[in-house]
C-alpha positions, 0 to 999 in steps of 0.5 A, a space after each residue: 826950372 821944373 820945381 812946379 812939376 815936382 810940387 804938383 806931383 808930390 801934392 798928387 802923390 805921384 812919382 817924380 821921374 827923370 823922364 818927366 823932369 827932362 821932358 818938361 825941361 826940354 819942352 821949356 828950353 825949346 821955347 816954341 811949338 814942338 812935336 813929341 818926336 822932336 822932344 824924343 830926339 832932344 832928350 836922347 843924350 840925357 835919357 837914351 832909350 826913352 821911347 816915343 810912347 813914353 814921351 807922349 804919355 808924359 806930355 799928356 800928363 803935363 797937359 793934364 797938370 796945366 804945365 803945357 798946351 797941346 795944339 791942334 792947328 790943322 797940320 796933321 800932328 799935335 804940337 806942344 807949347 810950354 807957354 800956358 798963358 792965354 794966347 793964339 796961334 798963326 799957322 802957315 798953310 804953305 810951310 806949316 810954321 806955327 807962331 804965337 799971336 798976341 791977341 786977347 779973345 773976348 772969352 766972356 762973349 764966346 762963353 755967352 754965345 756958346 751957352 746960348 747955343 746950348 754948348 758948354 765950352 771948356 776952352 777957346 783958342 783961335 788959329 789963324 791960317 794963311 801965309 807967314 811973312 817968309 812965304 808971302 815974300 817967296 815966289 810961288 811954287 
């Protein structure tokens, strides 16, 4: 489950550490959008004493290596997503729930529009804000 990380680290001449392997495995097993603090709690039994800064540093490395995505969906903290294929997100403005949205952006059109504006884009992501299905059904508070 972490063979890709081992290969990339070896190719870059970097160390394969237990923290890197366990953090990536935990992120992938979670299967959703998680915070660094949630990862830290989930690895506590496997790696007691691992600090939150170590988890952040490892997650930043995993983002740099293209093995995870760091999301800023406007909820006040970063979320990490092991799913790296192109996809978008919805965020509920009431409960904060973040879900994947299967929608293909017209990246070529966006690139042309940004270039016409003199901007060089290196990423594009759509975040749709509103109410999730559960909050739509729940009585207003």
